[in-house]
C-alpha positions as CSV (number, residue, x, y, z in Angstrom):
1,M,32.4,-4.0,-11.3
2,K,29.7,-2.1,-11.9
3,Q,27.4,-1.4,-8.4
4,I,23.7,-1.2,-8.7
5,V,22.0,-0.1,-5.6
6,V,18.3,-1.0,-5.0
7,L,16.6,1.2,-2.4
8,G,13.4,-0.6,-0.9
9,A,12.3,-4.4,-0.6
10,G,8.7,-3.8,-1.4
11,Y,6.8,-5.4,-4.7
12,A,9.0,-3.4,-7.0
13,G,12.4,-3.4,-5.2
14,L,12.5,-7.0,-4.3
15,R,11.4,-8.3,-7.6
16,T,13.9,-6.2,-9.2
17,V,16.6,-7.8,-7.4
18,T,15.3,-11.3,-7.6
19,Q,15.4,-10.8,-11.4
20,L,18.9,-9.2,-11.9
21,Q,20.3,-11.9,-10.0
22,K,19.0,-14.1,-12.7
23,K,20.2,-12.2,-15.6
24,L,23.6,-10.6,-14.0
25,K,25.7,-13.3,-13.0
26,D,29.0,-11.6,-12.4
27,Q,28.3,-8.6,-14.3
28,A,27.4,-6.4,-11.2
29,H,27.3,-6.2,-7.5
30,I,23.9,-5.5,-6.4
31,T,23.3,-3.7,-2.6
32,L,19.5,-4.0,-1.6
33,V,18.4,-1.3,1.6
34,N,15.5,-1.9,3.3
35,R,14.4,-0.5,7.0
36,E,13.6,-4.1,7.9
37,P,15.0,-7.4,7.2
38,Y,11.7,-8.8,6.2
39,H,9.0,-7.8,3.1
40,Y,5.5,-7.7,3.9
41,Q,2.7,-7.8,1.6
42,A,1.3,-4.5,1.3
43,T,-2.0,-5.5,-0.2
44,M,-3.1,-7.8,2.8
45,I,-2.0,-5.2,5.7
46,H,-6.0,-4.3,6.2
47,E,-6.3,-8.0,7.4
48,V,-3.7,-7.6,10.0
49,A,-5.1,-4.3,11.1
50,A,-8.5,-6.0,11.6
51,G,-6.7,-8.9,13.6
52,N,-8.0,-11.4,11.1
53,I,-4.6,-12.7,10.1
54,P,-1.5,-12.9,11.9
55,T,1.4,-10.8,10.7
56,S,3.6,-13.7,10.3
57,K,1.1,-14.6,7.3
58,V,2.2,-11.2,5.1
59,T,5.7,-11.1,6.0
60,F,8.7,-13.2,5.1
61,D,12.7,-13.0,5.5
62,I,14.3,-11.2,2.5
63,Q,17.6,-12.9,2.8
64,P,16.7,-16.5,1.8
65,L,15.7,-14.9,-1.7
66,L,19.1,-13.4,-2.1
67,N,22.3,-14.8,-3.5
68,P,25.1,-13.6,-1.3
69,S,28.0,-14.0,-3.9
70,Q,26.0,-11.0,-5.8
71,T,23.6,-9.2,-3.6
72,T,24.3,-7.5,-0.1
73,L,21.4,-6.7,2.3
74,I,21.8,-3.6,4.3
75,V,19.1,-3.2,6.9
76,D,19.0,0.6,7.4
77,T,17.0,3.5,6.8
78,V,17.5,5.7,3.5
79,I,18.2,9.7,4.3
80,N,18.8,11.0,0.9
81,V,20.1,10.2,-2.5
82,D,22.4,12.8,-4.5
83,P,21.5,12.1,-8.0
84,D,24.6,14.3,-9.1
85,A,27.2,12.7,-6.7
86,R,25.6,9.1,-7.3
87,T,25.9,8.5,-3.3
88,V,22.9,7.2,-1.2
89,Q,23.0,8.7,2.3
90,L,21.8,6.0,5.0
91,A,21.2,6.6,9.2
92,N,23.4,4.1,10.6
93,H,26.0,3.2,7.6
94,D,28.6,4.7,5.4
95,D,27.3,6.4,2.1
96,L,26.7,4.0,-0.9
97,H,28.3,4.8,-4.3
98,Y,26.4,3.5,-7.1
99,D,26.7,3.4,-11.1
100,Y,22.8,2.8,-11.2
101,C,20.2,3.3,-8.5
102,V,16.9,1.8,-8.2
103,L,14.4,3.9,-6.1
104,A,11.6,2.0,-4.8
105,V,11.4,3.5,-1.5
106,G,7.4,3.0,-1.3
107,F,4.7,5.6,0.1
108,I,3.7,7.3,3.4
109,S,0.3,8.7,4.6
110,E,-1.0,11.8,3.3
111,T,-2.7,14.0,5.9
112,F,-3.4,17.1,3.5
113,G,-2.4,19.4,6.2
114,I,-6.0,18.6,8.0
115,K,-5.6,19.9,11.7
116,G,-4.9,16.9,14.1
117,A,-4.9,14.3,11.5
118,E,-1.3,13.0,12.3
119,E,-1.8,13.3,15.9
120,N,-5.3,11.8,16.6
121,S,-5.8,9.2,14.0
122,L,-4.0,5.8,13.2
123,P,-2.4,5.9,9.8
124,L,-2.5,2.4,7.8
125,T,0.5,2.4,5.3
126,N,2.6,-0.4,6.8
127,V,2.4,-3.6,8.5
128,K,3.9,-2.4,11.9
129,Q,0.9,0.5,11.6
130,A,-1.3,-2.4,10.7
131,E,-0.1,-4.2,14.3
132,A,-0.9,-1.1,16.1
133,I,-4.2,-0.5,14.9
134,N,-5.4,-4.1,15.9
135,Q,-3.6,-3.9,19.3
136,H,-5.5,-0.2,19.7
137,I,-8.8,-1.7,18.7
138,E,-8.2,-4.8,21.1
139,E,-7.5,-2.3,23.9
140,Q,-10.6,-0.2,23.4
141,M,-12.9,-3.4,23.4
142,K,-11.4,-4.4,26.9
143,A,-11.8,-1.4,28.2
144,Y,-15.3,-1.0,27.3
145,Q,-15.6,-4.1,30.3
146,K,-14.5,-1.6,32.8
147,D,-15.6,2.1,31.6
148,H,-18.8,1.2,29.8
149,N,-17.7,4.1,27.3
150,P,-19.7,3.7,24.2
151,N,-17.1,5.2,22.4
152,D,-14.8,2.6,22.9
153,L,-17.5,0.5,20.4
154,K,-16.9,3.0,17.7
155,I,-14.7,2.7,14.9
156,V,-14.2,5.4,12.4
157,V,-12.3,5.2,9.2
158,C,-11.3,8.4,7.3
159,G,-11.1,7.5,3.7
160,A,-13.4,5.4,1.5
161,G,-10.7,4.7,-0.9
162,F,-9.1,1.6,-1.9
163,T,-7.9,0.4,1.5
164,G,-10.7,2.3,3.4
165,I,-13.3,-0.1,1.7
166,E,-11.3,-3.4,2.2
167,L,-10.5,-2.4,5.9
168,V,-14.1,-1.8,6.7
169,G,-15.0,-5.0,5.1
170,E,-12.6,-6.8,7.4
171,L,-13.3,-4.7,10.5
172,A,-16.9,-6.2,9.7
173,D,-15.7,-9.7,9.9
174,A,-14.1,-9.1,12.9
175,R,-17.0,-7.7,15.0
176,P,-17.8,-11.2,16.7
177,R,-14.4,-11.3,18.1
178,Y,-14.6,-7.4,19.2
179,A,-17.7,-8.2,21.0
180,K,-16.3,-10.9,22.9
181,L,-13.6,-8.6,23.8
182,A,-16.3,-6.3,24.8
183,G,-18.7,-8.3,26.4
184,V,-21.7,-7.2,24.0
185,N,-23.4,-8.4,21.0
186,P,-21.6,-8.0,17.6
187,E,-24.2,-5.5,16.2
188,D,-23.3,-3.1,19.3
189,I,-19.9,-2.5,17.5
190,H,-20.2,0.7,15.2
191,I,-18.1,1.0,12.5
192,E,-18.3,4.3,10.0
193,V,-16.3,4.9,6.9
194,L,-16.3,8.6,5.4
195,D,-14.9,10.4,2.4
196,A,-15.2,13.8,0.7
197,A,-16.1,12.2,-2.6
198,A,-19.5,11.6,-4.1
199,R,-18.5,9.0,-6.2
200,L,-16.8,6.1,-4.5
201,L,-14.3,3.5,-5.8
202,P,-13.5,5.2,-9.2
203,M,-11.4,2.5,-10.6
204,F,-14.8,0.8,-11.3
205,N,-17.6,1.7,-13.6
206,D,-21.0,2.9,-12.0
207,K,-22.7,-0.3,-11.7
208,L,-19.7,-2.4,-10.0
209,A,-19.0,0.6,-7.7
210,H,-22.4,0.7,-6.6
211,Y,-22.6,-2.9,-6.0
212,G,-19.6,-2.8,-3.8
213,I,-20.7,0.0,-1.8
214,S,-24.1,-1.8,-1.4
215,L,-21.9,-5.1,-0.2
216,V,-20.3,-2.7,2.8
217,K,-23.4,-1.2,3.8
218,K,-25.3,-4.6,4.2
219,L,-22.4,-5.5,6.6
220,D,-24.0,-2.8,9.0
221,V,-21.1,-0.3,7.9
222,T,-22.1,3.2,8.1
223,V,-20.8,5.0,4.7
224,T,-20.8,9.0,4.5
225,T,-19.8,10.5,1.5
226,Q,-19.2,14.4,0.6
227,A,-17.8,14.4,3.9
228,L,-15.0,17.1,4.0
229,I,-12.9,16.3,7.0
230,Q,-11.7,19.9,8.9
231,E,-10.0,18.4,12.3
232,I,-9.5,15.4,14.0
233,K,-9.6,15.6,17.7
234,P,-8.8,13.2,20.5
235,G,-11.4,10.7,19.9
236,V,-13.5,13.2,17.3
237,V,-13.7,13.5,13.7
238,L,-15.1,17.1,12.8
239,Y,-16.5,17.6,9.0
240,R,-18.7,20.0,6.9
241,K,-20.5,18.4,4.4
242,A,-20.2,19.5,0.7
243,G,-22.0,22.6,-0.2
244,E,-22.4,23.9,3.7
245,G,-20.7,27.2,4.1
246,D,-18.3,28.4,6.9
247,D,-20.6,29.8,9.1
248,Q,-22.7,26.4,9.8
249,P,-21.6,24.0,12.7
250,L,-19.2,21.3,12.0
251,H,-20.9,17.6,12.1
252,Q,-19.2,15.5,14.6
253,I,-18.4,11.6,15.1
254,Q,-17.1,10.5,18.2
255,A,-15.2,7.2,18.2
256,N,-12.2,5.9,20.3
257,T,-10.6,4.4,17.3
258,I,-10.1,6.5,14.3
259,I,-8.2,5.2,11.4
260,W,-6.6,7.5,8.7
261,T,-6.8,6.1,5.0
262,T,-7.4,9.0,2.9
263,G,-4.3,9.0,0.8
264,V,-0.5,8.6,0.5
265,S,2.2,10.0,-1.2
266,G,5.6,9.0,-2.2
267,S,8.4,8.7,0.2
268,S,9.8,11.9,1.4
269,V,13.4,10.7,0.3
270,I,12.2,12.0,-3.3
271,A,12.0,15.5,-2.5
272,K,15.1,15.8,-0.4
273,A,17.1,14.3,-3.2
274,G,15.8,17.7,-5.2
275,L,13.8,15.8,-8.1
276,K,11.1,17.2,-9.9
277,Q,8.4,15.4,-8.2
278,R,4.8,16.0,-7.1
279,R,3.6,14.0,-3.5
280,G,6.3,12.2,-3.7
281,R,6.6,11.0,-7.4
282,V,8.4,11.5,-10.5
283,M,7.0,11.7,-14.2
284,V,9.5,9.2,-15.4
285,T,11.0,8.7,-18.8
286,G,10.1,5.8,-21.0
287,H,12.8,3.6,-19.5
288,L,11.4,4.3,-15.8
289,T,14.5,7.1,-15.1
290,D,14.6,10.2,-13.8
291,P,14.4,13.0,-16.5
292,D,17.6,14.4,-15.6
293,H,19.7,11.3,-14.5
294,D,19.3,8.1,-16.6
295,D,21.2,5.9,-14.0
296,L,18.6,6.6,-11.5
297,Y,15.2,4.7,-12.1
298,L,12.2,5.4,-10.1
299,I,9.6,2.5,-9.7
300,G,6.7,1.6,-7.9
301,D,5.1,4.4,-5.4
302,V,7.6,7.0,-6.6
303,A,6.9,6.9,-10.1
304,A,4.3,8.3,-12.0
305,V,3.4,6.6,-15.5
306,M,1.2,8.3,-18.1
307,P,-1.3,6.5,-19.6
308,P,-1.9,6.6,-23.4
309,Q,-4.0,9.8,-23.7
310,G,-4.2,9.8,-20.3
311,K,-4.9,12.7,-18.0
312,R,-3.4,11.6,-14.7
313,P,-0.8,8.7,-13.9
314,Y,-2.0,5.1,-13.5
315,P,-2.7,4.4,-9.7
316,T,0.1,2.8,-7.6
317,T,-0.6,-1.1,-7.4
318,A,1.4,-3.7,-6.7
319,Q,0.6,-5.2,-10.1
320,I,2.2,-2.2,-11.8
321,A,5.1,-2.2,-9.2
322,L,6.2,-5.7,-10.4
323,S,5.8,-5.2,-14.0
324,M,8.3,-2.0,-13.6
325,A,10.4,-4.1,-11.7
326,T,10.5,-6.4,-14.5
327,F,11.5,-3.9,-17.0
328,V,13.8,-2.4,-15.1
329,A,15.7,-5.5,-14.7
330,E,15.6,-6.0,-18.2
331,D,16.5,-2.4,-19.3
332,L,19.7,-2.7,-16.6
333,T,20.6,-6.1,-18.0
334,A,20.7,-4.7,-21.7
335,R,22.8,-1.6,-20.6
336,L,25.6,-3.7,-18.4
337,K,25.9,-6.0,-21.3
338,Q,25.9,-3.5,-23.9
339,Q,23.3,-4.8,-25.8
340,Q,20.0,-2.8,-27.1
341,R,17.8,-1.7,-24.6
342,P,14.0,-2.4,-24.9
343,S,11.7,-0.3,-26.2
344,N,9.9,2.1,-23.8
345,Y,7.9,0.7,-21.0
346,V,4.3,-0.2,-21.4
347,Y,2.0,-1.2,-18.8
348,H,-0.6,-3.7,-19.3
349,S,-3.4,-4.1,-16.6
350,Q,-4.9,-7.6,-16.0
351,G,-7.5,-6.1,-13.9
352,T,-8.5,-4.6,-10.5
353,V,-10.0,-6.4,-7.9
354,A,-11.0,-5.2,-4.4
355,S,-12.0,-7.7,-1.2
356,V,-14.9,-6.5,1.3
357,G,-14.2,-9.1,4.1
358,D,-12.6,-12.7,3.7
359,T,-15.5,-13.9,1.2
360,R,-16.8,-11.0,-0.5
361,G,-15.3,-8.7,-3.1
362,L,-15.7,-7.0,-6.6
363,G,-13.2,-6.5,-9.7
364,T,-12.6,-6.9,-13.3
365,T,-10.5,-8.7,-15.3
366,G,-10.2,-8.3,-19.1
367,S,-13.8,-7.9,-20.1
368,L,-15.4,-9.7,-17.1
369,S,-16.9,-8.1,-14.0
370,L,-16.6,-10.1,-10.8
371,K,-18.8,-10.1,-7.9
372,G,-18.9,-11.8,-4.3
373,Y,-17.0,-15.1,-3.8
374,P,-15.5,-15.2,-7.5
375,A,-13.8,-12.0,-6.9
376,S,-12.8,-12.8,-3.3
377,A,-11.1,-15.9,-4.6
378,L,-9.6,-14.3,-7.5
379,K,-7.8,-11.9,-5.1
380,K,-6.3,-14.8,-3.1
381,I,-5.2,-15.8,-6.4
382,I,-3.5,-12.5,-7.2
383,V,-1.6,-12.5,-3.9
384,D,-0.3,-16.3,-4.6
385,K,1.1,-14.7,-8.0
386,S,2.8,-12.1,-6.5
387,L,4.5,-14.3,-4.1
388,L,5.7,-16.5,-7.1
389,E,7.1,-13.7,-8.9
390,L,9.0,-12.5,-5.9
391,G,10.1,-15.8,-4.8
392,G,9.3,-18.5,-6.8
393,M,7.2,-21.7,-6.2
394,K,8.9,-22.4,-2.5
395,L,7.7,-18.9,-1.3
396,M,4.2,-19.2,-2.5
397,M,3.6,-22.8,-1.2
398,K,4.8,-21.2,2.4
399,K,3.0,-17.9,2.3
400,G,0.5,-18.4,-0.2
401,R,-3.2,-17.7,0.1
402,F,-5.1,-21.2,-0.5
403,D,-8.3,-20.6,1.6
404,L,-10.1,-20.4,-1.6
405,Y,-13.0,-22.4,-0.3
406,H,-15.4,-21.3,2.4
């Protein structure tokens, strides 16, 4: 029996497994490896970081979605993949041997070599880090009751990309709760987001991006653009404005909560495997395989897919991860059943939606631009759709977002 190993149970990996279980009855055995026995919805972890929803709302156990006669779950950390030997090295288990491997190992925080960023800021790339951020913020607010240090009330988000903007919207919504912990008024909680770019939210047109930033500013969030971060010290962000010379003193922002959302790269496993990659992403073939190993698929955050006539790969999103997984399941099924493989993978985006807190957002779907509450509602519908694709109606009803009306 053929052995299929799927590494990672995020959107891409878990969708691949659930689809293969439907398509391949007894033609292959599947081994799914994940660091935790649960899946977390990465598109919602900013809400956990702000403390606006509990971790239980964005996580669910993997095992109930697996057919034990077809699929074995191993809870472990992937150390390395040897694509020539077709083996996977794990931290606490024997090596796995595969006929086909699906690499869906996700992403890690990218510090771009900025001094002190790793040691003195809080990254937001997984649900455990989100929990740590929420705990840290609450601790700072409680500390203010004792030491009255104004920096306890300051939160700085480094990076105003998709995650950073969604996060500050949630932090703004959480102000009343933070204020109660600190014994102050909500307006005393200072939130700032800074970014090196002059133009934020590049995934949207100028008009919609301007609307999104206006939404953030109306929430009394300070937005600083063209801020080139030079160093993160304990409780201090040091940056230079674009165009300023090295001889000019650096700007400083003091805050006892510094959150790092400047960017991500694919898992370090990709580089360790010796694959041709850039920032942990491989430019895959039309069948989403490694150019040098047709039995090794790469999907989700470790795959780079170029749009037709595009200059840079599609951004990594849950939507494209689920789409890739569906294709890989079809391609693998065809190969194992010795049928004709599908044509090359083509991604059809259904739109992009960003939330700015619980009831506000912006986005596009088809030719429509959405603003405010309709975008917020659509964001939650998208969450429900992803749950439906991962685990069916039962999972969606259990973990879905049905708080569409406010």
